[in-house]
C-alpha positions as CSV (number, residue, x, y, z in Angstrom):
1,X,-2.8,-36.9,20.7
2,X,0.9,-36.2,20.3
3,X,0.7,-36.7,16.6
4,X,-2.1,-34.1,16.3
5,X,-0.2,-31.3,17.9
6,X,2.4,-30.7,15.2
7,X,-0.4,-30.8,12.6
8,X,-2.5,-28.3,14.6
9,X,0.6,-26.1,15.0
10,X,1.1,-26.1,11.3
11,X,-2.5,-25.2,10.7
12,X,-2.4,-22.3,13.1
13,X,1.0,-21.0,12.0
14,X,-0.4,-19.0,9.0
15,X,-3.0,-17.4,11.2
16,X,-0.4,-16.3,13.7
17,X,1.8,-14.9,10.9
18,X,-1.1,-13.1,9.4
19,X,-2.0,-11.5,12.7
20,X,1.5,-10.2,13.1
21,X,1.4,-8.6,9.6
22,X,1.0,-4.8,9.8
23,X,-2.3,-3.4,8.5
24,X,-1.3,-2.3,5.0
25,X,-4.7,-0.6,4.5
26,X,-4.1,1.7,7.5
27,X,-0.9,3.0,5.9
28,X,-2.6,3.3,2.5
29,X,-5.5,5.3,4.0
30,X,-3.1,7.6,5.9
31,X,-1.2,8.2,2.7
32,X,-4.4,9.0,0.8
33,X,-5.5,11.4,3.5
34,X,-2.1,13.1,3.9
35,X,-1.9,13.6,0.2
36,X,-5.4,15.0,0.2
37,X,-4.3,17.5,2.9
38,X,-1.2,18.3,0.9
39,X,-3.2,18.9,-2.3
40,X,-4.4,22.3,-1.0
41,X,-0.9,23.4,-0.1
42,X,1.0,22.7,-3.3
43,X,1.5,24.7,-6.5
44,X,-0.8,24.1,-9.5
45,X,2.1,22.3,-11.2
46,X,2.3,19.8,-8.4
47,X,-1.4,19.2,-8.1
48,X,-1.4,16.6,-10.9
49,X,1.3,14.5,-9.2
50,X,-0.6,14.7,-5.9
51,X,-3.8,13.6,-7.6
52,X,-2.1,10.7,-9.3
53,X,-0.7,9.6,-5.9
54,X,-4.1,10.0,-4.2
55,X,-5.6,7.8,-6.9
56,X,-2.9,5.2,-6.4
57,X,-3.6,5.0,-2.6
58,X,-7.4,5.3,-2.9
59,X,-7.3,2.4,-5.4
60,X,-5.3,0.3,-3.0
61,X,-7.7,1.1,-0.1
62,X,-10.7,0.3,-2.3
63,X,-9.2,-3.1,-3.1
64,X,-8.6,-3.9,0.6
65,X,-11.4,-2.3,2.6
66,X,-15.0,-3.4,2.3
67,X,-17.5,-0.5,1.8
68,X,-19.1,-1.4,5.1
69,X,-15.8,-0.6,7.0
70,X,-14.7,2.4,5.0
71,X,-16.0,5.2,7.1
72,X,-14.7,3.7,10.3
73,X,-11.3,3.1,8.8
74,X,-11.1,6.7,7.3
75,X,-12.0,8.1,10.7
76,X,-9.3,6.0,12.4
77,X,-6.7,6.9,9.8
78,X,-7.6,10.6,10.1
79,X,-7.2,10.4,13.9
80,X,-3.8,8.7,13.6
81,X,-2.6,11.6,11.5
82,X,-3.8,14.3,13.9
83,X,-0.9,16.4,15.2
84,X,1.7,14.7,13.0
85,X,3.8,16.6,10.5
86,X,2.8,15.8,6.9
87,X,6.4,15.8,5.6
88,X,7.6,12.5,7.1
89,X,4.3,10.7,6.1
90,X,4.5,12.0,2.6
91,X,8.1,10.9,2.3
92,X,7.1,7.4,3.4
93,X,4.2,7.3,0.9
94,X,6.5,8.6,-1.9
95,X,9.1,6.0,-1.0
96,X,6.5,3.2,-1.2
97,X,5.3,4.4,-4.6
98,X,8.9,4.5,-5.8
99,X,9.5,1.0,-4.5
100,X,6.3,-0.3,-6.3
101,X,7.2,1.6,-9.5
102,X,10.7,0.0,-9.5
103,X,9.1,-3.5,-8.9
104,X,6.9,-3.0,-12.0
105,X,9.7,-1.6,-14.1
106,X,12.0,-4.5,-13.1
107,X,9.2,-7.0,-14.0
108,X,8.7,-5.4,-17.4
109,X,12.4,-5.5,-18.1
110,X,12.5,-9.2,-17.1
111,X,9.5,-10.0,-19.3
112,X,11.0,-8.1,-22.3
113,X,14.3,-10.0,-21.8
114,X,12.6,-13.3,-21.6
115,X,10.5,-12.5,-24.7
116,X,13.6,-11.5,-26.6
117,X,15.4,-14.7,-25.7
118,X,12.5,-16.8,-26.8
119,X,12.1,-15.3,-30.3
120,X,13.2,-17.5,-33.2
121,X,16.3,-16.2,-35.0
């Protein structure tokens, strides 16, 4: 029995870690909804950027949330935004997009450097 406990603890550890992980889709939904709200309050010149950001977050939500849960999750995300200022939320969303953009840019640079070092001379 004593030998089984460490094994059981190891099996349960990923589940506990997963449960402690914040719900990424809730953040993504709140960003999409905040951006949708902001879309009506920006200049025509800014609308294209807002639409691109909305597409980014709606795409992330679509990849994470099954259709059967979507309405419930949208209602919950909308309720979480009620009474909150849009500015801080939009800053968080923009910061996340910048972070992800940098990660992709860095990846591309590493791949190009690796490709360049592997070319025959």
